[in-house]
Structures are given as structure tokens and as C-alpha cells.
C-alpha positions in Angstrom: -0.8 6.6 20.9 0.3 5.9 17.4 -0.2 8.7 14.9 -0.6 8.0 11.2 -0.2 10.9 8.8 -2.3 10.1 5.8 -4.1 11.2 2.6 -7.0 9.3 1.2 -6.5 7.0 -1.9 -2.7 6.9 -1.3 -0.3 4.4 0.0 -1.2 5.5 3.5 -4.3 3.3 3.3 -1.9 0.3 3.6 -0.8 1.6 7.0 -4.4 2.4 8.1 -5.5 -1.1 7.0 -2.6 -2.7 8.9 -3.5 -0.8 12.1 -7.1 -1.8 11.8 -6.2 -5.5 11.1 -4.2 -5.4 14.3 -6.9 -3.7 16.3 -4.6 -0.9 17.4 -5.6 2.5 18.7 -4.3 5.3 16.6 -4.8 8.9 15.6 -5.2 9.6 11.9 -3.8 13.0 10.9 -4.7 14.2 7.5 -2.0 15.9 5.4 -3.6 17.9 2.6 -1.1 17.0 -0.1 -3.3 18.6 -2.7 -3.0 21.9 -0.9 0.8 21.8 -0.4 0.9 20.7 3.2 3.3 18.0 2.4 6.0 20.6 1.6 5.7 22.5 4.8 8.8 22.5 7.0 6.8 20.7 9.7 5.9 17.7 7.4 9.3 17.6 5.6 10.8 17.0 9.1 8.6 13.8 9.1 9.1 12.7 5.5 12.1 14.1 3.5 10.1 14.1 0.3 6.9 15.4 1.8 4.8 12.3 1.2 2.6 9.9 3.3 2.4 7.6 5.1 4.3 8.5 8.1 3.8 7.1 11.6 5.0 8.2 15.0 4.9 5.7 17.8 6.7 7.1 20.8 10.4 7.4 19.8 9.8 5.5 16.5 9.3 7.7 13.5 8.9 5.9 10.1 8.0 6.7 6.5 7.4 4.4 3.5 4.5 2.0 3.6 6.4 -1.3 3.6 8.6 -0.7 6.6 5.8 1.0 8.5 3.4 -2.0 8.1 6.2 -4.5 8.8 7.1 -2.7 12.0 3.5 -2.6 13.2 3.0 -6.3 12.5 6.3 -7.3 14.1 5.8 -5.0 17.2 2.2 -5.6 17.8 0.9 -8.5 15.7 2.2 -11.6 17.6 2.1 -13.5 14.4 -0.8 -11.7 12.8 0.0 -10.4 9.3 3.7 -11.4 9.7 4.4 -15.1 10.5 6.7 -15.9 13.4 8.3 -18.7 11.4 11.5 -17.3 9.8 11.0 -19.1 6.5 7.4 -17.9 6.1 8.3 -14.4 7.2 11.0 -14.4 4.5 8.3 -15.4 1.9 6.2 -12.4 3.0 9.2 -10.1 2.6 9.9 -11.7 -0.8 6.3 -10.8 -2.0 6.4 -7.3 -0.5 9.6 -6.6 -2.4 8.1 -8.0 -5.6 4.9 -6.1 -5.2 6.4 -2.7 -4.6 9.3 -3.0 -7.1 7.7 -4.9 -10.0 3.9 -4.7 -9.8 3.5 -1.2 -8.3 6.3 0.5 -10.2 4.7 0.7 -13.6 1.4 1.9 -12.0 3.2 4.7 -10.2 5.1 5.6 -13.4 1.8 5.7 -15.3 0.3 8.0 -12.6 3.3 10.3 -12.6 3.1 10.8 -16.4 -0.7 11.2 -16.3 -1.1 13.7 -13.4 1.5 13.6 -10.6 4.4 15.2 -12.3 4.4 18.9 -13.4 2.8 19.1 -16.9 6.1 20.0 -18.6 7.8 16.9 -17.2 5.2 14.3 -18.3 6.0 12.0 -21.2 2.8 10.6 -22.7 4.7 8.2 -24.9 5.7 6.2 -21.9 2.2 5.2 -21.0 2.0 2.2 -23.3 5.3 1.0 -21.9 3.8 1.3 -18.4 0.8 -0.8 -19.4 3.1 -3.4 -20.9 5.3 -3.5 -17.8 2.3 -4.0 -15.6 1.0 -6.9 -17.6 4.4 -8.5 -17.7 4.6 -8.3 -13.9 1.2 -9.8 -13.6 2.3 -12.6 -15.9 5.2 -13.3 -13.5 2.9 -13.2 -10.5 0.6 -15.8 -12.2 3.5 -18.2 -12.4 3.4 -18.4 -8.6 -0.4 -17.7 -8.0 -3.0 -20.2 -9.3 -6.0 -19.3 -7.3 -5.0 -20.1 -3.7 -6.6 -18.1 -0.9 -3.4 -16.5 0.4 0.1 -15.8 -1.0 1.9 -17.3 2.0 0.6 -20.2 4.1 -3.1 -20.4 5.1 -3.6 -17.0 6.6 -3.9 -13.3 5.6 -0.5 -11.6 5.7 1.0 -8.3 4.7 1.7 -9.8 1.3 -2.0 -10.2 0.7 -2.7 -6.7 2.1 -0.2 -5.1 -0.2 -1.2 -7.1 -3.3 -4.9 -6.4 -2.7 -4.2 -2.7 -2.4 -2.0 -2.6 -5.5 -4.4 -4.6 -7.6 -7.2 -2.2 -6.5 -5.0 0.7 -7.7 -4.5 -1.2 -11.0 -8.3 -1.7 -11.4 -8.9 2.0 -10.8 -6.5 2.8 -13.6 -8.5 0.4 -15.9 -5.9 -2.3 -16.1 -7.1 -5.8 -17.0 -6.7 -8.4 -14.2 -6.8 -12.1 -15.0 -9.9 -13.7 -13.5 -8.1 -15.5 -10.6 -6.5 -12.2 -9.5 -9.7 -10.3 -9.9 -11.4 -12.9 -7.6 -8.5 -12.7 -5.2 -8.8 -8.9 -5.0 -12.6 -9.1 -4.6 -12.3 -11.5 -1.6 -9.8 -9.5 0.3 -11.0 -6.0 -0.4 -14.2 -6.8 1.5 -12.3 -7.4 4.8 -13.9 -5.3 7.6 -10.6 -3.8 8.5 -10.2 -2.4 5.0 -13.6 -0.6 5.2 -12.7 0.8 8.7 -9.3 2.1 7.3 -11.0 3.8 4.4 -13.5 5.4 6.8 -10.8 6.6 9.2 -8.8 8.3 6.4 -12.0 9.9 5.0 -13.1 11.2 8.4 -9.6 12.7 9.0 -9.7 14.4 5.6 -13.2 15.9 6.3 -12.0 17.2 9.7 
């Protein structure tokens, strides 16, 4: 049985969504990061920085959302979420890299300097820079996205899952999304597997 260590409204939702898209059985184990459970010796043995997601699948123990989701798709997807064609798979990897390093990075920087970092480490002056960086990254994305259904080929892949999740994060932080990307997010956020993933994390958190 796969175990996912999670916390609602975090990157662990990407792993839960991947598990649901693949129709896999898994246990969702809540880690109360807001109560310091991430910094216990037990959880630090799973993730060296005390964060989520983490998965345990037999002898496979992984942290960080991108390699977790990629492992799940490659091990269990049989072409679902991660194409079997090497060129198409490389395109998915290309987008995953761009999403986590360019689009997500300014959002996380903004979150850190609003609430995640200790108060004495926050630099409010950086927030306008974060907003500028995010809009710049969205502009770069628009050069390759012009309203198509999916980022790679003609099926939903990890690239779409990660972009949808990241754009949802941006929307929750009141960033403006161009209409085509707003519509893209609206389409994919309604996938049944996404709703199931949210419900599983919520149920785990509520005990």
C-alpha cells in the first residue's frame, strides 16, 4: 500500500491528484505542519526539511512533488499522465521544470515573505518583485500556449496537472491570469480526480 504524507492546500495535493488520476489505492497520512509535526525526528527521517509531500511505496521513499508524481506515473500509469514516447515525455519534463522553477518560484517567494518565514526574516519590499516575476513567467508561458486543450499532445499529462495546481495557487493569491489560462485552469480543476484528492487530504486532516 502506498502511503502519502500530506497537508491540505500544499504541494502534496499534486501527489494525491496523481494517485487519484491513476486510480491507485493509497493511505493518506496527515502531517500537522501547523503544529510542528514536520519537525519531529520521525518526519525528518522521511523529509530532511520536514515538509510534504512524501510517499512510501515498499522500498521506495521519495520527497518533492515532481519526482513523486513522475515516479507514480512511470511505475503505474502505463502511458497515463506520462507519455511512453520519449520525445513527448521529454516535453512533459520540460514543462514540469519550467512550472516549478519559473512560474511557481515567485509565488513561493511571495508566500514566504507574507507568512511562511519567521516575521523577522520577511522582506515586504520584495512582494512587488514577486508579482512582476510571476507576470513575466506567465508572459513566457503564453508564447507557447495559445488556448490549446493540453500542454503536450492530445491528452492530460503531469504538465497539465502541475500547471493547473500552480495557476490555482496564483489565483488564490489574487494574481491576474490571462483569459486563455483562466479558462484552461477552470477546465482542468473540475476533473473528478482533483475533487477526490482534495477530499482525501481533508478527511485525513480531520482524522
